[in-house]
N, C-alpha and C positions, 0 to 999 in steps of 0.2 A: 912677207910672212908665207910659209909653205902651206899647202892644203891640209897637211896633217896638223900643223900648229893651229890653223884656223878652226878645224874641226874640234880639236881638243878644247879650244877656248869656248866653243859653243856646245860642248858635250852635255848630255843629260846627267843629272845627279845620280850618284850610286855610291856604294861603299868605297871609301878611299883605298882600302886594301886592294880591291879589284884594279883600280887605275894605277896604283903604285906597282903592283906585280906586272901588269900589262906593260908598263914603261920599261921595266927590267927585261922582260921576255922579248919585247920588240927590239930592243938594242941588240940582244944576242942573235935573234932571228935575222935581222937585217944584216948584221955583220957576218954571220956564219952561213946563212942560207940565202942571202941576197933577196930578201922578201920584196915582192912587187904586189901592189893591190890595185885592181882595176874595177871601176864602176861602183865604188862604195857609196857614191851619191844616190844610187838607186834605192838604198835603204831609207825609208821614210824617217824624217827627223823626229817625229812624234807619233804616238799611238802604237798599239799592238802590231806586231809583225813577226812572221815566221821565216827563219832562214833554213834552207834545205840543201846542204852540201852533199857531194859524193863523199864516200868514206873509204880511205885506203891506208891510213896510218894513224898512230897515236899523236902525230903532229897536227892533225886536222883541226881539233878545237882551238889550240893556241894560235894557229895561223889565221883562222876566221876572226878570232878576237883581236889579234894584232892588226888585221887588215881593215878593221872598222873602228874609226876614231871617235865618232860622235854618238854612238849608242853602246850601252852596256849589254852584253849578251848573256842570257841564261841558258845554259846547255842542259840537255837531257842526257844522262849518263847511266850506264848499268849499275845496279845496286852493289855489285861486288867491289866496285872501286871505293865505296864508302867505308869498307871494313878496315882499311889501313888508317891508323889513328890520325896522323898528320894530314894525309890527303883527304880523309873524311871530313876533318875539321875545315880544311880549305874549301872543299866543294860546298859545304853547307854555308860557309861564310859569304861566298859570292853568289849564293842563290841557285846552285845547280840542282836540277830535279832528278831524284833517284827513280829509276824504272827497273822493274823486274822483267827481263826479256824472256823468262821461261813461261810466262803466262800473260794473259791480257790484263795489264796493270791499270785498272780503272782509276785508282787513286792518283797515280802519276799523271794520267791523261787529264783528270779534273784539275790537278794542280797547275799543269801547263796552260789549260784553257783559262783558269782563273787569272794567271799572270798575264796572259795575252789580253784579256778583257780589261785589265787594269793598266794597259798601255805599255807593257814590257816587250822586249824582243826575246824570243825563244828560238834556239837553234836545235833542230832535230835532224838526224841522219836517216833519210827514208830507207836506206838499205839495211839499217840496223847494226851491221857489223862490218869490220874491215874486209875489203876485197883481197883475195889471195893472189890476184894477178894484175891488179891495178885498173881493171875494166869495170864499167858500170854493172851493177847487179840488179836482181829483181828487188823491188821494194817490199818491205814488211807490212803485214796487216796492221790496222789501227791508225796509220798515217792519214789516210783519207778521212776517217772519222774525226780525228782531231782537227784537221784543217777545216772541215765543214762546220763543226760545232763552234770553232773559234771565230769564224767569219771575219778574218783580218787579211791584209795583203800577205802574199807569200813571195819571198825573194829567192829564186834559184841561185845556187852558188856552185862554182866548179873550182876544185883545188888541183893544181898542176905542179908536179915535182915532189910532192910529199911522199909518194910511193917510192920514188928513186932515192929519196933521202933516208926514209926509215920504213921499209915495207913490213908487212906482218911477218913475224919470225926473225926480223933483223935484230942484230945484237946492239947496234948503236947508230947514232945519227951521222950520216955522211954529208959532207959539205956540197949539197946540190942546190941549185937555184929553185926557189918555190914561188908560185904565183897564186893569187886568189882572184877569181872573177865573180863579181856580183852582177846578176842580170836584172832586167826590168821586172818590177813587181807584178805578180799576177793578182788582179783584183778579184774579190769573191764572186762577182757576177760572171766572170769568165768561165768558172767551173760548170755552170749550168745545172740543170736538174734532169732526172731520168723521165721516162714516159709517165711515171706515176706522180711526178711533181716533187720527188724527193731527191736529196743529194746522191749523186752517183759516185761512191767512194773510189771505185776502180778507175773511173774517168779522171777524177781529181788527181790521183797518184800518177796516172799515165801522163797527164799534162805536165806535172811537175818534172817527171823524169825526161820528158821531151825537151823541156827548157834547159835542164842540166846538160843533156846531150848537145844542145845547140851551143852552149857555152864551151863545152869541150872542143867542138869544131872551131869556135872562135879562137880559143887558146892555141890551137894548132896552126893558126894563120897569123898570129902576132909574133 
């Protein structure tokens, strides 16, 4: 029995639509993009957890979801994506969290924190938007706050090859090999506190980006 089969046999419960569509998408992605997943065992099997991938392509969310067999992933996505009738229905059906990037969307942050405290896996992209050159960008505000308030493990993720396959502005998906790397979970106590004994949001985000950069280096050596 393959690792993927074993993980699926022990996967957490979730909407059958999510797992059915994941199976179809994974078949296409493995065939067309030669998907490789590394370190998915780093994602806790139970309990709330945050995934923090780099962001370079529209392919990033499905690659993360298809690279993780034992947990259902709830993505945070910009609210404009929910305006298309079919896509909007799909996003809501699988528990995607709508966020307004034009302002501090406290409702979206509360929703994500609530999901995490109920033991779900939430994926957020610290950089907020897709990179125009494939390199890591500065993280957006609010990420450190969410991580601190959720108080759950954070798994850094690095996506390799999705920029080459479908960069920002690209017309369609090119048949390029894609890989997803899941790093060791950062435990809440690792983030520490500032001199006033309060969460240091900037330090939290800096540590997350450091771990993503380390995974990028690892990917270049594999």
